[in-house]
VMD Tcl script that builds the backbone (N, CA, C; Angstrom):
set m [mol new atoms 336]
animate dup $m
set s [atomselect $m all]
$s set {name element resname resid chain x y z} {
  {N N MET 1 A 0.839 -1.157 0.000}
  {CA C MET 1 A 0.000 0.000 0.000}
  {C C MET 1 A 0.896 1.236 0.000}
  {N N MET 2 A 0.479 2.269 -0.712}
  {CA C MET 2 A 1.268 3.490 -0.817}
  {C C MET 2 A 0.392 4.675 -0.446}
  {N N THR 3 A 0.967 5.578 0.384}
  {CA C THR 3 A 0.281 6.809 0.755}
  {C C THR 3 A 1.121 7.973 0.261}
  {N N ILE 4 A 0.511 8.866 -0.515}
  {CA C ILE 4 A 1.207 10.030 -1.055}
  {C C ILE 4 A 0.662 11.267 -0.361}
  {N N GLY 5 A 1.556 12.162 0.053}
  {CA C GLY 5 A 1.121 13.374 0.747}
  {C C GLY 5 A 2.133 14.486 0.601}
  {N N LYS 6 A 1.955 15.526 1.421}
  {CA C LYS 6 A 2.864 16.673 1.429}
  {C C LYS 6 A 3.176 17.050 2.864}
  {N N THR 7 A 4.374 17.576 3.081}
  {CA C THR 7 A 4.746 18.087 4.398}
  {C C THR 7 A 4.207 19.499 4.560}
  {N N LYS 8 A 4.378 20.081 5.749}
  {CA C LYS 8 A 3.948 21.457 5.997}
  {C C LYS 8 A 4.681 22.440 5.092}
  {N N GLU 9 A 5.906 22.079 4.711}
  {CA C GLU 9 A 6.716 22.940 3.848}
  {C C GLU 9 A 6.373 22.780 2.366}
  {N N GLY 10 A 5.447 21.883 2.046}
  {CA C GLY 10 A 5.041 21.678 0.662}
  {C C GLY 10 A 5.837 20.614 -0.078}
  {N N LEU 11 A 6.701 19.884 0.630}
  {CA C LEU 11 A 7.481 18.813 -0.009}
  {C C LEU 11 A 6.643 17.545 -0.100}
  {N N LYS 12 A 6.771 16.841 -1.198}
  {CA C LYS 12 A 5.993 15.625 -1.431}
  {C C LYS 12 A 6.586 14.451 -0.660}
  {N N THR 13 A 5.706 13.564 -0.184}
  {CA C THR 13 A 6.135 12.344 0.497}
  {C C THR 13 A 5.413 11.152 -0.116}
  {N N ALA 14 A 6.033 9.995 -0.019}
  {CA C ALA 14 A 5.401 8.740 -0.441}
  {C C ALA 14 A 5.811 7.676 0.565}
  {N N ASP 15 A 4.835 7.076 1.228}
  {CA C ASP 15 A 5.090 6.028 2.217}
  {C C ASP 15 A 4.569 4.712 1.661}
  {N N PHE 16 A 5.372 3.670 1.804}
  {CA C PHE 16 A 5.014 2.339 1.299}
  {C C PHE 16 A 4.902 1.373 2.474}
  {N N VAL 17 A 3.898 0.551 2.434}
  {CA C VAL 17 A 3.733 -0.522 3.413}
  {C C VAL 17 A 3.578 -1.807 2.620}
  {N N CYS 18 A 4.436 -2.765 2.885}
  {CA C CYS 18 A 4.398 -4.030 2.148}
  {C C CYS 18 A 3.362 -4.963 2.782}
  {N N SER 19 A 2.512 -5.511 1.954}
  {CA C SER 19 A 1.470 -6.410 2.463}
  {C C SER 19 A 1.827 -7.877 2.242}
  {N N GLU 20 A 2.980 -8.132 1.648}
  {CA C GLU 20 A 3.439 -9.503 1.414}
  {C C GLU 20 A 4.814 -9.666 2.047}
  {N N TYR 21 A 5.211 -10.893 2.298}
  {CA C TYR 21 A 6.545 -11.151 2.838}
  {C C TYR 21 A 7.563 -11.045 1.699}
  {N N VAL 22 A 8.568 -10.226 1.920}
  {CA C VAL 22 A 9.691 -10.141 0.983}
  {C C VAL 22 A 10.970 -10.147 1.796}
  {N N ASP 23 A 12.040 -10.643 1.190}
  {CA C ASP 23 A 13.333 -10.694 1.854}
  {C C ASP 23 A 14.276 -9.751 1.109}
  {N N LEU 24 A 14.397 -8.509 1.614}
  {CA C LEU 24 A 15.216 -7.500 0.962}
  {C C LEU 24 A 16.325 -7.024 1.888}
  {N N GLU 25 A 17.392 -6.563 1.287}
  {CA C GLU 25 A 18.454 -5.922 2.062}
  {C C GLU 25 A 18.060 -4.468 2.272}
  {N N ALA 26 A 18.035 -4.019 3.523}
  {CA C ALA 26 A 17.668 -2.636 3.826}
  {C C ALA 26 A 18.770 -1.693 3.348}
  {N N PHE 27 A 18.399 -0.514 2.863}
  {CA C PHE 27 A 19.389 0.484 2.477}
  {C C PHE 27 A 18.791 1.865 2.619}
  {N N ALA 28 A 19.651 2.823 2.768}
  {CA C ALA 28 A 19.269 4.229 2.779}
  {C C ALA 28 A 20.243 4.939 1.854}
  {N N GLY 29 A 19.774 5.848 1.079}
  {CA C GLY 29 A 20.658 6.569 0.170}
  {C C GLY 29 A 19.884 7.596 -0.623}
  {N N LYS 30 A 20.630 8.324 -1.435}
  {CA C LYS 30 A 20.006 9.310 -2.309}
  {C C LYS 30 A 19.469 8.583 -3.532}
  {N N CYS 31 A 18.237 8.919 -3.889}
  {CA C CYS 31 A 17.569 8.216 -4.979}
  {C C CYS 31 A 16.841 9.199 -5.884}
  {N N ASN 32 A 16.639 8.777 -7.103}
  {CA C ASN 32 A 15.769 9.477 -8.031}
  {C C ASN 32 A 14.416 8.776 -7.951}
  {N N VAL 33 A 13.356 9.528 -7.648}
  {CA C VAL 33 A 12.023 8.953 -7.490}
  {C C VAL 33 A 11.097 9.571 -8.523}
  {N N GLN 34 A 10.375 8.726 -9.227}
  {CA C GLN 34 A 9.367 9.186 -10.177}
  {C C GLN 34 A 8.032 8.562 -9.776}
  {N N ILE 35 A 7.054 9.414 -9.538}
  {CA C ILE 35 A 5.695 8.938 -9.285}
  {C C ILE 35 A 4.866 9.348 -10.497}
  {N N MET 36 A 4.355 8.357 -11.185}
  {CA C MET 36 A 3.631 8.597 -12.426}
  {C C MET 36 A 2.152 8.875 -12.126}
  {N N ARG 37 A 1.476 9.463 -13.090}
  {CA C ARG 37 A 0.055 9.796 -12.927}
  {C C ARG 37 A -0.812 8.568 -12.634}
  {N N ASP 38 A -0.402 7.408 -13.147}
  {CA C ASP 38 A -1.201 6.194 -12.933}
  {C C ASP 38 A -0.892 5.523 -11.592}
  {N N GLY 39 A -0.002 6.126 -10.781}
  {CA C GLY 39 A 0.315 5.579 -9.463}
  {C C GLY 39 A 1.564 4.726 -9.424}
  {N N ASN 40 A 2.146 4.403 -10.581}
  {CA C ASN 40 A 3.383 3.632 -10.577}
  {C C ASN 40 A 4.514 4.485 -9.996}
  {N N VAL 41 A 5.398 3.832 -9.248}
  {CA C VAL 41 A 6.522 4.521 -8.619}
  {C C VAL 41 A 7.808 3.839 -9.062}
  {N N TYR 42 A 8.771 4.648 -9.493}
  {CA C TYR 42 A 10.073 4.142 -9.909}
  {C C TYR 42 A 11.141 4.815 -9.047}
  {N N ILE 43 A 11.933 3.997 -8.365}
  {CA C ILE 43 A 12.993 4.508 -7.494}
  {C C ILE 43 A 14.321 3.947 -7.990}
  {N N THR 44 A 15.264 4.851 -8.233}
  {CA C THR 44 A 16.589 4.449 -8.691}
  {C C THR 44 A 17.632 5.057 -7.759}
  {N N GLU 45 A 18.455 4.216 -7.166}
  {CA C GLU 45 A 19.509 4.709 -6.282}
  {C C GLU 45 A 20.551 5.448 -7.114}
  {N N LEU 46 A 20.960 6.624 -6.638}
  {CA C LEU 46 A 21.978 7.408 -7.329}
  {C C LEU 46 A 23.368 6.945 -6.896}
  {N N ALA 47 A 24.334 7.036 -7.799}
  {CA C ALA 47 A 25.706 6.641 -7.489}
  {C C ALA 47 A 26.268 7.564 -6.411}
  {N N LYS 48 A 27.101 7.016 -5.568}
  {CA C LYS 48 A 27.714 7.821 -4.524}
  {C C LYS 48 A 28.744 8.764 -5.136}
  {N N ARG 49 A 28.781 9.971 -4.608}
  {CA C ARG 49 A 29.722 10.972 -5.095}
  {C C ARG 49 A 31.115 10.644 -4.582}
  {N N ILE 50 A 32.068 10.625 -5.492}
  {CA C ILE 50 A 33.454 10.380 -5.114}
  {C C ILE 50 A 34.155 11.723 -5.055}
  {N N ARG 51 A 34.611 12.085 -3.881}
  {CA C ARG 51 A 35.283 13.368 -3.711}
  {C C ARG 51 A 36.751 13.240 -4.097}
  {N N ASN 52 A 37.236 14.296 -4.738}
  {CA C ASN 52 A 38.647 14.349 -5.095}
  {C C ASN 52 A 39.446 14.838 -3.893}
  {N N SER 53 A 40.582 14.220 -3.643}
  {CA C SER 53 A 41.469 14.689 -2.579}
  {C C SER 53 A 42.283 15.849 -3.122}
  {N N PRO 54 A 42.314 16.977 -2.414}
  {CA C PRO 54 A 43.078 18.122 -2.913}
  {C C PRO 54 A 44.571 17.827 -2.958}
  {N N ILE 55 A 45.206 18.286 -4.015}
  {CA C ILE 55 A 46.658 18.189 -4.128}
  {C C ILE 55 A 47.271 19.345 -3.340}
  {N N PHE 56 A 46.676 20.534 -3.476}
  {CA C PHE 56 A 47.099 21.730 -2.742}
  {C C PHE 56 A 45.871 22.437 -2.209}
  {N N ARG 57 A 46.070 23.143 -1.068}
  {CA C ARG 57 A 45.021 23.973 -0.495}
  {C C ARG 57 A 45.584 25.335 -0.157}
  {N N GLU 58 A 44.746 26.331 -0.285}
  {CA C GLU 58 A 45.038 27.675 0.197}
  {C C GLU 58 A 43.899 28.044 1.143}
  {N N ASP 59 A 43.806 29.300 1.530}
  {CA C ASP 59 A 42.806 29.721 2.519}
  {C C ASP 59 A 41.375 29.392 2.093}
  {N N ASN 60 A 41.006 29.737 0.859}
  {CA C ASN 60 A 39.634 29.543 0.382}
  {C C ASN 60 A 39.580 28.735 -0.905}
  {N N SER 61 A 40.658 28.069 -1.259}
  {CA C SER 61 A 40.685 27.383 -2.554}
  {C C SER 61 A 41.404 26.046 -2.448}
  {N N SER 62 A 41.199 25.232 -3.468}
  {CA C SER 62 A 41.896 23.948 -3.542}
  {C C SER 62 A 42.143 23.595 -5.003}
  {N N PHE 63 A 43.131 22.752 -5.199}
  {CA C PHE 63 A 43.505 22.263 -6.523}
  {C C PHE 63 A 43.513 20.745 -6.436}
  {N N SER 64 A 42.754 20.086 -7.312}
  {CA C SER 64 A 42.659 18.632 -7.252}
  {C C SER 64 A 42.615 18.043 -8.655}
  {N N ARG 65 A 42.767 16.721 -8.703}
  {CA C ARG 65 A 42.670 15.976 -9.958}
  {C C ARG 65 A 41.519 14.998 -9.817}
  {N N GLY 66 A 40.595 15.046 -10.780}
  {CA C GLY 66 A 39.422 14.195 -10.731}
  {C C GLY 66 A 39.663 12.816 -11.317}
  {N N LYS 67 A 38.700 11.952 -11.113}
  {CA C LYS 67 A 38.763 10.598 -11.679}
  {C C LYS 67 A 38.732 10.643 -13.205}
  {N N ASP 68 A 38.240 11.761 -13.764}
  {CA C ASP 68 A 38.189 11.930 -15.216}
  {C C ASP 68 A 39.507 12.447 -15.781}
  {N N ARG 69 A 40.566 12.447 -14.955}
  {CA C ARG 69 A 41.922 12.853 -15.350}
  {C C ARG 69 A 41.961 14.325 -15.774}
  {N N ARG 70 A 41.151 15.147 -15.130}
  {CA C ARG 70 A 41.147 16.589 -15.341}
  {C C ARG 70 A 41.519 17.260 -14.029}
  {N N PHE 71 A 42.146 18.425 -14.139}
  {CA C PHE 71 A 42.514 19.189 -12.957}
  {C C PHE 71 A 41.447 20.232 -12.667}
  {N N TYR 72 A 41.194 20.476 -11.358}
  {CA C TYR 72 A 40.165 21.402 -10.937}
  {C C TYR 72 A 40.729 22.397 -9.917}
  {N N PHE 73 A 40.410 23.680 -10.128}
  {CA C PHE 73 A 40.713 24.726 -9.167}
  {C C PHE 73 A 39.381 25.229 -8.639}
  {N N PHE 74 A 39.233 25.265 -7.317}
  {CA C PHE 74 A 37.962 25.646 -6.707}
  {C C PHE 74 A 38.197 26.753 -5.694}
  {N N LEU 75 A 37.425 27.839 -5.787}
  {CA C LEU 75 A 37.480 28.942 -4.838}
  {C C LEU 75 A 36.089 29.151 -4.268}
  {N N SER 76 A 35.995 29.287 -2.946}
  {CA C SER 76 A 34.709 29.492 -2.295}
  {C C SER 76 A 34.863 30.582 -1.241}
  {N N MET 77 A 34.030 31.622 -1.356}
  {CA C MET 77 A 34.039 32.715 -0.387}
  {C C MET 77 A 32.604 33.176 -0.147}
  {N N PRO 78 A 32.303 33.673 1.057}
  {CA C PRO 78 A 30.943 34.130 1.358}
  {C C PRO 78 A 30.585 35.418 0.625}
  {N N ASP 79 A 29.288 35.669 0.513}
  {CA C ASP 79 A 28.782 36.873 -0.160}
  {C C ASP 79 A 29.384 38.156 0.403}
  {N N GLU 80 A 29.591 38.185 1.722}
  {CA C GLU 80 A 30.078 39.403 2.361}
  {C C GLU 80 A 31.473 39.796 1.877}
  {N N GLN 81 A 32.200 38.861 1.290}
  {CA C GLN 81 A 33.571 39.123 0.846}
  {C C GLN 81 A 33.667 39.297 -0.671}
  {N N LEU 82 A 32.566 39.662 -1.306}
  {CA C LEU 82 A 32.529 39.804 -2.763}
  {C C LEU 82 A 33.628 40.727 -3.278}
  {N N GLU 83 A 33.866 41.837 -2.605}
  {CA C GLU 83 A 34.878 42.794 -3.075}
  {C C GLU 83 A 36.294 42.228 -2.968}
  {N N GLN 84 A 36.511 41.259 -2.099}
  {CA C GLN 84 A 37.836 40.667 -1.917}
  {C C GLN 84 A 38.113 39.532 -2.902}
  {N N ILE 85 A 37.088 39.033 -3.573}
  {CA C ILE 85 A 37.256 37.852 -4.437}
  {C C ILE 85 A 38.303 38.064 -5.528}
  {N N PRO 86 A 38.300 39.167 -6.284}
  {CA C PRO 86 A 39.317 39.290 -7.339}
  {C C PRO 86 A 40.750 39.196 -6.808}
  {N N ASP 87 A 41.037 39.905 -5.695}
  {CA C ASP 87 A 42.392 39.870 -5.133}
  {C C ASP 87 A 42.739 38.491 -4.587}
  {N N GLU 88 A 41.789 37.872 -3.883}
  {CA C GLU 88 A 42.038 36.539 -3.316}
  {C C GLU 88 A 42.176 35.481 -4.408}
  {N N LEU 89 A 41.392 35.594 -5.452}
  {CA C LEU 89 A 41.490 34.653 -6.568}
  {C C LEU 89 A 42.873 34.713 -7.188}
  {N N VAL 90 A 43.353 35.915 -7.452}
  {CA C VAL 90 A 44.688 36.072 -8.041}
  {C C VAL 90 A 45.748 35.556 -7.076}
  {N N ARG 91 A 45.664 35.930 -5.800}
  {CA C ARG 91 A 46.679 35.532 -4.821}
  {C C ARG 91 A 46.738 34.024 -4.641}
  {N N GLN 92 A 45.569 33.409 -4.442}
  {CA C GLN 92 A 45.541 31.981 -4.164}
  {C C GLN 92 A 45.838 31.138 -5.401}
  {N N ALA 93 A 45.346 31.563 -6.558}
  {CA C ALA 93 A 45.645 30.831 -7.794}
  {C C ALA 93 A 47.134 30.930 -8.108}
  {N N THR 94 A 47.732 32.099 -7.876}
  {CA C THR 94 A 49.168 32.269 -8.107}
  {C C THR 94 A 49.973 31.387 -7.159}
  {N N ALA 95 A 49.572 31.318 -5.895}
  {CA C ALA 95 A 50.281 30.481 -4.924}
  {C C ALA 95 A 50.237 29.011 -5.333}
  {N N ILE 96 A 49.078 28.549 -5.769}
  {CA C ILE 96 A 48.959 27.151 -6.202}
  {C C ILE 96 A 49.752 26.924 -7.482}
  {N N ALA 97 A 49.697 27.880 -8.414}
  {CA C ALA 97 A 50.469 27.747 -9.658}
  {C C ALA 97 A 51.961 27.660 -9.359}
  {N N GLU 98 A 52.449 28.410 -8.381}
  {CA C GLU 98 A 53.872 28.345 -8.008}
  {C C GLU 98 A 54.222 26.983 -7.425}
  {N N LYS 99 A 53.327 26.400 -6.644}
  {CA C LYS 99 A 53.573 25.064 -6.095}
  {C C LYS 99 A 53.650 24.033 -7.217}
  {N N ILE 100 A 52.767 24.148 -8.199}
  {CA C ILE 100 A 52.782 23.224 -9.342}
  {C C ILE 100 A 54.075 23.402 -10.129}
  {N N ARG 101 A 54.467 24.655 -10.363}
  {CA C ARG 101 A 55.702 24.937 -11.098}
  {C C ARG 101 A 56.907 24.332 -10.383}
  {N N THR 102 A 56.958 24.431 -9.064}
  {CA C THR 102 A 58.058 23.862 -8.287}
  {C C THR 102 A 58.125 22.347 -8.467}
  {N N ILE 103 A 56.974 21.688 -8.416}
  {CA C ILE 103 A 56.948 20.232 -8.611}
  {C C ILE 103 A 57.418 19.870 -10.019}
  {N N LEU 104 A 56.951 20.606 -11.022}
  {CA C LEU 104 A 57.344 20.313 -12.405}
  {C C LEU 104 A 58.841 20.500 -12.587}
  {N N LEU 105 A 59.407 21.551 -12.009}
  {CA C LEU 105 A 60.842 21.780 -12.118}
  {C C LEU 105 A 61.630 20.690 -11.410}
  {N N ASN 106 A 61.160 20.252 -10.252}
  {CA C ASN 106 A 61.828 19.154 -9.525}
  {C C ASN 106 A 61.770 17.855 -10.320}
  {N N ASP 107 A 60.642 17.601 -10.979}
  {CA C ASP 107 A 60.503 16.405 -11.804}
  {C C ASP 107 A 61.465 16.422 -12.979}
  {N N GLU 108 A 61.635 17.608 -13.589}
  {CA C GLU 108 A 62.573 17.740 -14.720}
  {C C GLU 108 A 64.000 17.501 -14.267}
  {N N GLU 109 A 64.361 18.013 -13.089}
  {CA C GLU 109 A 65.710 17.823 -12.568}
  {C C GLU 109 A 65.960 16.357 -12.224}
  {N N ASP 110 A 64.952 15.675 -11.690}
  {CA C ASP 110 A 65.081 14.252 -11.361}
  {C C ASP 110 A 65.241 13.401 -12.608}
  {N N ALA 111 A 64.611 13.821 -13.707}
  {CA C ALA 111 A 64.669 13.067 -14.956}
  {C C ALA 111 A 66.058 13.160 -15.589}
  {N N GLU 112 A 66.791 14.224 -15.291}
  {CA C GLU 112 A 68.114 14.401 -15.901}
  {C C GLU 112 A 69.159 13.618 -15.241}
}
mol reanalyze $m
mol bondsrecalc $m
mol representation Tube
mol addrep $m
């Protein structure tokens, strides 16, 4: 049996009660849920997010390499610091770029 409703905040809910014996492994996770007009419900578990470990960090930024073999630079600052973002972006990106340059130069020297 399925009961469909809404919370006080207007979010949709769907509660299921099984009326037959089934032997399932319990799980909790993020899912994609589709409730169709005819009452059919489709639930698909979403893949777990794999976080990249930062190679370098600065005050508000990080540099990492993803599983897709791409490099990522990420900067995060609160709204109140909007005027500081251009200076901090340049400072922190330059600091990380210098760290990368140092590693590349050390690798070249080791290769010789």
